[in-house]
C-alpha positions, 0 to 999 in steps of 0.5 A, a space after each residue: 500499500 502506498 503512502 498516499 492510499 494509507 493517509 486517504 484510509 486513515 483520514 477516512 476513518 477519522 472523519 467518520 469517527 466523531 459520528 460513530 462516537 455518538 451513533 454507537 452509544 445512542 444505539 446501545 442506549 435505545 436497544 438497552 431501553 427497549 429491552 429493559 422495558 420489555 424485561 419489566 413490562 407488565 403482560 396484559 391482554 385486552 378483551 373485546 368490549 361488549 356492546 348494547 344499544 337500548 336507544 330505540 333508534 330506528 336505523 340499524 347501526 349494528 355494523 357501525 357499532 360493531 366496527 367502533 367497539 372493535 376499534 375501541 379495544 384496538 385503540 386501547 391495546 395500541 395505547 398500552 403498548 406504546 407506553 412501554 410500561 405494558 406488553 400487550 399479548 394476544 387473547 385467544 378464544 373459541 368465540 369470534 368475539 372474545 368478551 366477557 358477554 360472549 364467553 363469560 368472565 371465568 372463561 375470559 380469565 382462563 383465556 388470560 391466564 393461558 396467554 400468560 398475561 398478569 392483567 386482563 382488561 375487559 368491559 362494555 359499552 352501553 348506548 342509552 340515547 342517541 346522545 349519551 353512551 356509558 361504559 365500564 372497564 375492569 382490570 383483573 390481576 390474573 395472578 392474584 385473582 383480584 379486581 384492580 379497577 372497576 370504572 364506569 365512564 360516559 361519553 357523548 356522541 356515536 361517531 368514530 371520534 367519540 369512540 376514539 376520545 373515549 378510548 384515549 380517556 380510558 387508555 390514560 386512566 389504565 396507565 395508573 394500574 399496576 398490580 400489587 407484587 
């Protein structure tokens, strides 16, 4: 190797060195945080939510409501997974809708236990009029067989946006729920 080629090689390595000085530790920190979050994360399953419409409206909105309730549970899963405190697991059930109303609370807890979840989140939404809906959300510590949260909530509207805002509210509330060790 000639001297001139050697100097170019060394200068190129020296030029990239400052970038590597910051990139390698940053990559290590990010990976370390992700592994720590995964390691210390609380395993949780979010069941499908039940829906009951007693508003007496003439229009058949079952398909829209089913889609909104499915999206509601999906938004809760995404919210919990995004926080890093929880590791959201998949809940397998024999029924198409995996909710307390479709398979029963005991079978739902058994399915959560089978998924190796520490927490089970489930509930339902009730449309009582054109304007008002109320819901309930429960969180069960599957290992301790203890109810950690039983909360009623209400929200206005029967739109995708109304369901999204309600899911955000419940997602924020669930951040404070941790099992007792």
